[in-house]
PLY file of the C-alpha trace (Angstrom):
ply
format ascii 1.0
element vertex 311
property float x
property float y
property float z
element edge 310
property int vertex1
property int vertex2
end_header
61.87 72.71 92.47
63.04 72.52 96.34
63.79 69.29 98.16
65.33 65.75 96.81
64.18 64.67 93.52
65.63 62.06 91.34
66.84 64.12 88.24
68.20 61.04 85.88
68.38 56.78 86.56
69.14 54.20 84.16
70.54 50.76 84.93
73.73 52.12 85.78
73.68 55.33 87.91
71.10 57.57 89.55
71.46 61.29 89.45
70.09 63.08 92.76
69.37 66.81 92.77
68.62 68.43 96.07
67.74 71.80 96.40
67.70 73.92 99.87
67.70 71.04 101.80
67.35 71.22 105.35
69.65 69.62 108.46
67.54 66.24 108.55
67.63 65.54 104.50
71.29 65.99 104.80
71.97 63.81 107.36
69.79 61.19 105.82
71.81 61.75 102.65
75.26 61.21 104.90
73.56 57.79 106.38
72.58 56.70 103.58
75.50 56.87 100.79
78.23 57.15 103.17
79.27 60.62 102.60
81.17 63.02 105.13
79.47 65.01 107.23
81.84 67.61 107.24
81.55 67.63 103.40
77.92 67.93 103.69
78.21 71.72 105.66
80.68 72.71 102.94
77.72 72.56 100.32
75.88 75.22 102.57
78.90 77.95 102.53
78.25 79.95 99.53
82.24 81.14 100.02
83.88 78.22 98.47
85.45 78.31 94.66
85.80 75.17 92.49
87.03 72.62 93.82
87.26 68.85 93.89
88.49 66.46 96.89
88.81 62.25 97.14
86.40 61.27 99.86
87.38 57.86 99.94
85.33 56.05 97.19
83.90 59.42 96.34
84.60 62.63 94.36
83.43 65.84 96.00
83.31 68.84 93.24
82.11 72.35 94.16
80.98 74.06 90.52
80.14 78.11 90.12
77.68 78.86 87.48
76.78 82.59 86.39
73.36 83.69 88.23
71.31 84.88 85.18
69.42 86.59 87.75
72.16 88.62 89.12
72.56 92.43 88.88
74.81 94.37 86.92
76.18 96.12 90.11
76.35 92.82 91.88
80.34 92.26 90.95
81.34 89.63 94.12
81.65 86.18 93.48
79.26 85.24 95.83
76.65 87.86 94.46
76.88 87.11 90.45
77.53 83.29 90.34
75.44 80.03 92.02
77.32 77.56 94.16
76.53 73.81 93.25
77.86 71.32 94.70
78.42 67.22 93.68
79.11 63.96 95.00
80.03 61.14 92.58
80.34 57.45 93.21
80.12 54.58 91.12
76.80 54.41 90.58
75.30 57.69 92.05
75.68 61.30 91.96
74.28 64.05 94.45
73.60 67.87 93.76
73.46 70.15 96.25
72.64 74.05 95.78
70.78 76.60 98.08
68.68 78.01 94.68
66.87 76.80 91.35
69.76 75.62 88.66
67.87 75.81 84.94
71.43 74.94 83.78
71.27 71.39 85.95
67.99 70.67 84.18
69.52 71.65 80.77
72.22 68.82 81.78
69.57 66.28 82.74
67.24 66.98 78.94
70.48 66.60 77.53
71.42 63.08 79.02
67.39 62.19 78.25
67.59 63.21 74.75
71.36 61.19 74.42
72.31 57.49 74.57
71.05 57.63 78.33
71.52 54.04 79.01
74.99 54.27 78.66
75.79 57.13 80.39
78.47 56.58 83.62
79.35 59.23 86.62
81.80 61.07 84.70
79.02 61.75 81.92
77.32 63.77 84.34
80.43 65.46 86.10
81.85 66.54 83.15
78.16 68.01 81.36
77.96 69.80 84.41
81.23 71.17 84.55
80.54 72.25 80.53
77.63 74.17 81.78
78.96 75.65 84.41
81.77 77.46 81.76
79.04 77.78 79.35
76.91 79.82 81.70
79.71 82.80 81.40
79.40 83.12 77.87
76.70 85.53 78.07
78.05 87.70 80.96
81.83 88.16 78.94
80.05 88.77 76.04
77.82 91.56 77.69
81.14 92.69 79.30
82.39 93.13 76.05
79.73 95.61 74.12
80.17 97.09 77.34
84.03 97.63 77.09
83.73 98.74 73.29
80.80 101.04 74.02
82.58 102.99 76.58
85.90 102.89 74.17
83.31 104.54 71.31
82.55 107.38 74.26
86.13 108.03 75.24
87.15 109.75 72.27
83.91 111.20 71.85
83.92 112.84 75.51
80.56 111.21 76.18
82.18 109.67 79.03
80.66 110.81 82.33
80.46 109.40 86.06
77.86 106.69 85.26
80.60 105.01 82.57
83.45 105.10 84.41
80.95 103.03 86.94
80.24 100.63 84.88
83.53 100.15 83.58
84.25 99.43 87.33
81.89 96.53 87.49
82.71 94.97 84.76
86.58 95.13 85.46
85.46 93.28 89.20
83.47 90.94 87.52
86.26 90.17 84.67
88.42 89.92 87.40
85.95 87.29 89.76
85.41 84.75 86.12
89.34 84.80 85.60
89.31 83.58 88.73
86.84 81.13 88.61
88.07 79.78 84.67
91.53 79.02 86.66
89.65 77.22 89.30
88.02 74.92 87.12
91.15 74.32 85.19
93.10 73.37 88.35
90.10 71.10 89.30
89.83 69.47 85.64
93.64 68.72 85.62
92.96 66.69 88.79
89.71 64.71 87.44
90.64 60.95 86.83
89.46 60.44 83.87
89.18 56.16 83.55
87.49 56.30 80.15
88.45 57.02 76.58
84.88 58.75 76.01
85.96 60.65 79.22
89.21 61.39 78.09
88.02 63.24 75.30
85.45 65.28 76.73
88.16 65.80 79.47
90.87 67.38 77.19
87.86 69.37 75.02
86.55 70.81 78.29
90.19 72.01 79.43
90.58 73.33 75.93
87.35 75.24 76.24
87.96 76.26 79.40
91.90 77.34 78.67
90.29 79.29 75.75
87.59 80.70 78.01
90.60 81.91 80.52
92.62 83.77 77.51
89.46 85.36 76.74
88.38 86.80 80.20
92.01 87.66 80.79
92.62 89.75 77.62
89.17 91.48 78.14
90.44 92.23 81.43
93.64 93.75 79.96
91.71 95.91 77.67
89.69 97.25 80.33
92.59 98.04 82.41
94.21 99.84 79.38
91.23 102.27 78.44
90.91 103.06 82.46
94.51 104.07 81.75
93.87 105.72 78.25
90.60 107.77 80.50
93.23 108.97 83.03
95.58 110.26 80.35
93.27 112.03 78.22
91.40 113.60 81.75
95.39 114.83 82.99
95.42 116.19 79.42
92.23 118.21 79.72
92.87 119.25 83.03
96.81 120.43 81.10
94.89 122.42 78.42
92.96 123.99 80.45
95.53 124.91 83.36
97.53 125.97 80.05
94.83 128.91 78.76
94.42 130.09 82.56
98.13 130.48 82.94
98.28 132.18 79.27
95.51 134.58 80.83
97.58 135.36 83.93
100.83 136.15 82.15
98.43 138.37 79.87
97.74 140.56 82.95
101.20 139.90 85.33
102.74 143.23 83.17
99.55 145.30 83.27
98.80 144.87 87.30
102.43 145.98 87.37
101.79 149.60 85.24
98.88 149.77 87.27
100.51 148.55 90.35
103.15 152.17 89.60
100.80 154.44 88.57
98.78 153.72 91.56
100.86 154.79 94.18
100.15 157.98 96.06
103.59 159.39 95.56
103.74 163.32 96.15
106.79 164.16 93.51
105.35 161.61 90.76
106.20 163.32 87.55
103.10 161.27 85.50
100.31 162.43 87.59
100.45 165.94 86.21
101.05 165.17 82.82
98.46 165.68 80.26
98.78 162.54 78.41
99.88 160.27 81.59
96.93 158.61 81.13
96.40 158.17 77.26
100.60 157.16 77.44
99.38 154.38 80.37
96.61 152.98 78.32
98.71 152.91 75.22
101.68 151.21 76.66
99.06 148.73 78.67
97.52 147.58 74.83
101.18 147.50 73.27
101.99 144.88 75.90
99.35 143.17 75.35
99.61 142.88 72.16
103.27 141.94 72.13
102.58 138.78 74.41
99.49 137.63 72.41
101.95 137.76 69.12
104.69 136.11 70.92
102.47 133.41 72.52
100.53 132.83 68.65
104.47 132.73 67.14
105.03 129.92 69.95
101.95 128.17 69.26
100.46 128.47 73.04
97.27 130.27 72.25
96.25 127.27 70.02
94.70 124.08 71.06
93.99 122.78 68.35
95.70 119.02 67.13
99.23 119.84 66.33
99.58 123.35 67.58
103.31 123.75 67.36
105.00 123.00 70.93
108.67 124.22 71.76
0 1
1 2
2 3
3 4
4 5
5 6
6 7
7 8
8 9
9 10
10 11
11 12
12 13
13 14
14 15
15 16
16 17
17 18
18 19
19 20
20 21
21 22
22 23
23 24
24 25
25 26
26 27
27 28
28 29
29 30
30 31
31 32
32 33
33 34
34 35
35 36
36 37
37 38
38 39
39 40
40 41
41 42
42 43
43 44
44 45
45 46
46 47
47 48
48 49
49 50
50 51
51 52
52 53
53 54
54 55
55 56
56 57
57 58
58 59
59 60
60 61
61 62
62 63
63 64
64 65
65 66
66 67
67 68
68 69
69 70
70 71
71 72
72 73
73 74
74 75
75 76
76 77
77 78
78 79
79 80
80 81
81 82
82 83
83 84
84 85
85 86
86 87
87 88
88 89
89 90
90 91
91 92
92 93
93 94
94 95
95 96
96 97
97 98
98 99
99 100
100 101
101 102
102 103
103 104
104 105
105 106
106 107
107 108
108 109
109 110
110 111
111 112
112 113
113 114
114 115
115 116
116 117
117 118
118 119
119 120
120 121
121 122
122 123
123 124
124 125
125 126
126 127
127 128
128 129
129 130
130 131
131 132
132 133
133 134
134 135
135 136
136 137
137 138
138 139
139 140
140 141
141 142
142 143
143 144
144 145
145 146
146 147
147 148
148 149
149 150
150 151
151 152
152 153
153 154
154 155
155 156
156 157
157 158
158 159
159 160
160 161
161 162
162 163
163 164
164 165
165 166
166 167
167 168
168 169
169 170
170 171
171 172
172 173
173 174
174 175
175 176
176 177
177 178
178 179
179 180
180 181
181 182
182 183
183 184
184 185
185 186
186 187
187 188
188 189
189 190
190 191
191 192
192 193
193 194
194 195
195 196
196 197
197 198
198 199
199 200
200 201
201 202
202 203
203 204
204 205
205 206
206 207
207 208
208 209
209 210
210 211
211 212
212 213
213 214
214 215
215 216
216 217
217 218
218 219
219 220
220 221
221 222
222 223
223 224
224 225
225 226
226 227
227 228
228 229
229 230
230 231
231 232
232 233
233 234
234 235
235 236
236 237
237 238
238 239
239 240
240 241
241 242
242 243
243 244
244 245
245 246
246 247
247 248
248 249
249 250
250 251
251 252
252 253
253 254
254 255
255 256
256 257
257 258
258 259
259 260
260 261
261 262
262 263
263 264
264 265
265 266
266 267
267 268
268 269
269 270
270 271
271 272
272 273
273 274
274 275
275 276
276 277
277 278
278 279
279 280
280 281
281 282
282 283
283 284
284 285
285 286
286 287
287 288
288 289
289 290
290 291
291 292
292 293
293 294
294 295
295 296
296 297
297 298
298 299
299 300
300 301
301 302
302 303
303 304
304 305
305 306
306 307
307 308
308 309
309 310
């Protein structure tokens, strides 16, 4: 829902949600709640990463949530996430974002179903930050499934350019998710938790974020290792092809030499007038070919099977 909406209100605080605000609405918010205009301008800049700042009596948060409508090929942070700005005072919370955010509605519904009269500012802020971290669960799970599928295809020779492109998209997204988790974790470490309940929730949220960061980092490392393995397997296949071509070229080298000798147009070549010269040349070339083949077989160079003898 666009415009200014009172999401939640009790005797202690009011939560105001602002979706795609106009300049006049931002000016009204700045005057009503004593918010610096520069901070409100930051809300409309899509480039910012998660952070927290102290603005006098206010706290200014920026968080990013996974966009469920993002396309698979959208890999930049600004493309697959949605930015939410939060201004938190003693008696109010203001959330500002450009597009509708179902995650905030979930947070509001959870607050209403809980002990809403006892909710304070930090409860809302920490709930939004918790929902921000949880919003990436499906994205990371999808990345894990794609990585498992690519790993299975890697050893069945079913990988193609589209598979590599998918893994490239996954790698870029995981790098962005890891970066976001690092910023979220740094932001949580700067939050001043002033109540025992908030302290417990904050510590739990830090643990979840740290676990999510470790998981994303581990998955990103798996992707990098699979890409290196894919390059190694491709190089191995190329080397096998080059080896086969080299073997065939070695077969024809002596034959080309023999044919070159008999193809010279010198007048006094005794073999040219010999009755059995042509037959002998075929016998010599056959013997040379068989000898080279037996020698290659003995060395294991003609076999592409696993475990072929290599010397």
